[in-house]
N, C-alpha and C positions, 0 to 999 in steps of 0.2 A: 885699349887692350890691357893696360896696367890694372884697370879696375876689374876686368874679367879675371886676370891672373890672381889678383888679391882675393877675389871671391872664391876662386878654386882652391887657393892655398888655405883660406879660412875653413872651407868645407873639409879639406883633407885633414887639417889639424883637429877639427871636431870629430871626424871619424876615427882618427888615431886615438884621441882621448877616450872615445867610446870603447874601442877595442882593447885599450890598456885596462880599463875598468872591468871589462868582460873577462879578460885574461886573469886578473886578480881574483875576481869572484869565482871563476872556475878552479883556480889553484886552491882557494880556501875550501871549496866543495870537495876536491880530490883529497886534500889533507884530512878533512873531517871523515870522509868515507874510509880512508886508510885506517884511521883510529877505530872506527866502527868495525871494520873487518878484523882487525887484530883482537878486539874485544870478543867478537863472535867466535873467532877461532879458539880462543881460550875457553869459552863456554862450551863449545862443541867437544873440545878435548876433555874437559871436566866431566861432561855428561857421558862421553864414551867410556871413560874410566869407571864411572859409577855403574854403567850397564855391564861392563866386563866383570866388575866385582860381584854384581848381583847374579850374573850367569855362573860364576865360579861357586858361589854359595848355594845356588839352587841345585838340588839333586832330584831327578825324577823319582817320584814315589816316596820321597823322604817323609812326607806327612802320613803316608799309609803304613809306615813301619810300626808306629806306636798305636796301641789300642786307644780308643776314646777315653777321656778322663773319668767317665762314670763307671768303668769296669773295675 
């Protein structure tokens, strides 16, 4: 019975080591994804600002107000 108990204990220790490694790997992935999300949020914000600036600068028919340069 002691041999069976020792085998079960060794198996549980191996599983625990596997789950600890898995937990560390997942933690690293989550941290990397958080950085990626922050970077993407900044890019979206910058692009949104550029679009708003372009919309404010654009006036419908503004190019139609002036005669063509050959006149």
